Every structure is written in structure tokens, then in C-alpha cells.
C-alpha positions in Angstrom: 128.2 77.7 155.8 126.8 81.1 156.8 126.0 81.7 153.1 123.9 78.5 152.9 122.0 79.5 156.1 121.5 83.0 154.9 120.2 81.9 151.5 117.9 79.4 153.1 116.5 82.2 155.3 116.0 84.4 152.1 114.2 81.5 150.4 112.0 81.1 153.6 111.2 84.8 153.4 110.1 84.4 149.8 108.0 81.4 150.7 106.4 83.2 153.6 105.6 86.2 151.4 104.1 83.8 148.7 101.8 82.3 151.3 100.4 85.7 152.0 100.2 87.0 148.5 99.3 84.0 146.4 96.0 82.1 147.0 96.7 78.4 146.9 100.1 78.5 148.5 99.7 77.8 152.2 101.7 76.8 155.2 100.4 75.3 158.5 103.3 76.5 160.7 106.6 78.3 160.8 108.3 74.9 161.0 106.7 73.9 157.7 108.0 77.1 156.2 111.6 76.3 157.3 111.3 72.7 156.0 109.9 74.0 152.7 112.8 76.4 152.4 115.3 73.6 153.1 113.5 71.3 150.7 113.3 73.9 147.9 117.0 74.7 148.4 117.9 71.0 148.1 115.6 70.5 145.1 117.1 73.5 143.4 120.6 72.3 144.1 120.2 68.7 142.9 117.1 68.2 140.8 116.7 71.5 138.9 120.1 71.4 137.1 119.4 68.0 135.6 115.9 69.2 134.5 117.4 72.4 133.0 119.8 70.3 131.0 117.1 67.9 129.8 114.7 70.7 128.9 117.2 72.9 127.2 115.6 72.7 123.8 112.3 73.9 125.2 114.0 76.7 127.1 115.7 77.9 123.9 112.5 77.7 121.9 110.6 79.7 124.5 113.4 82.2 125.0 113.8 81.2 128.7 110.1 81.3 129.6 110.1 77.5 130.2 112.3 78.1 133.2 109.3 79.7 134.9 107.4 76.5 134.5 110.4 74.6 135.8 110.5 76.8 138.9 106.8 76.2 139.4 107.3 72.5 139.2 110.1 72.7 141.8 107.8 74.6 144.1 105.1 71.9 143.6 107.6 69.2 144.4 108.6 71.0 147.6 104.9 71.2 148.5 104.5 67.5 147.8 107.5 66.6 150.0 106.8 68.8 153.0 103.9 68.2 155.3 102.1 71.4 156.2 103.2 73.3 153.1 100.7 73.1 150.2 100.7 74.4 146.7 97.3 73.9 145.0 96.9 74.5 141.3 99.0 75.4 138.3 98.6 79.2 138.5 99.3 79.2 142.3 102.6 77.4 141.7 103.5 79.8 138.8 102.7 83.0 140.8 104.3 81.5 143.9 107.5 80.8 142.0 107.5 84.3 140.6 107.2 85.8 144.1 109.9 83.5 145.5 112.2 84.3 142.6 111.8 88.0 142.9 112.3 88.1 146.7 115.3 85.7 146.5 116.8 87.7 143.6 116.4 91.0 145.4 117.7 89.8 148.8 120.6 87.7 147.3 121.8 90.8 145.4 123.1 92.0 148.8 124.7 88.7 149.8 128.3 88.1 148.7 129.7 84.7 147.7 130.9 84.1 151.3 127.5 84.7 152.8 128.2 88.1 154.1 126.1 91.2 153.8 127.8 93.5 151.3 127.2 97.1 150.4 129.0 99.0 147.7 130.1 102.5 148.9 130.9 105.0 146.2 132.9 108.1 147.2 133.1 111.1 145.0 136.0 113.4 144.9 
């Protein structure tokens, strides 16, 4: 349970950063950011796997670049579902998806499978 909450906070951090860096991605309040993070997490958990499977030929043909468009579509869907969180335009959704993916990837690198903060310590002898 802690892992789900921590990953939702990381996604929220990515969305917050995208609202400041990407023109066209905006949020009316902190509550809208939280709901957008929850909605994006649920969309990525349930809708995205089915779409990845359905669009697998396009993903193979484009050597994985089609997944970027799929992430942008998921961000647009979250913007459509959550009041107060708006994504306007194709390029805004693409660049917003890139920002959220980079932030989530960097932050999730330090979160273990049980939702704990993990650090690798190397001792030299």
C-alpha cells in the first residue's frame, strides 16, 4: 500500500513539474494535481496495457517510439477526466508525457518493490 501511495506522489510530482515546464499543461489547484495523479495511475494500470497490446505492430514498426504517443494519449485522457487539470494540444501532451516519464523514472529508481526508499551502499576493502 505504501508503494502505491509513493508512486502516486511521484507521478503527482511529475505532473506538477510538467505544469510549470510545458505550456498547455495546466492545473487549477493542488487537489486537481492529486486527482490527475490518481487518474493517470489508474489509466496506466488498466487502459494502457490493453492499448499496448492492441498497438504492438505499430510499436514494433516504430522501434518503440509509438509508446510516446500512447503516453501522450493517456495524459490527454487524464486531462479529459479530471476537472481543473487541462492538457491543450498535441505537442503539449507529448512534452508533458516526456517530463512525467523522466521524473517518474528517476524517482522510481530509488523506490523498491515494497514501496520503500532504497539506497545501494558499496563498501570497498
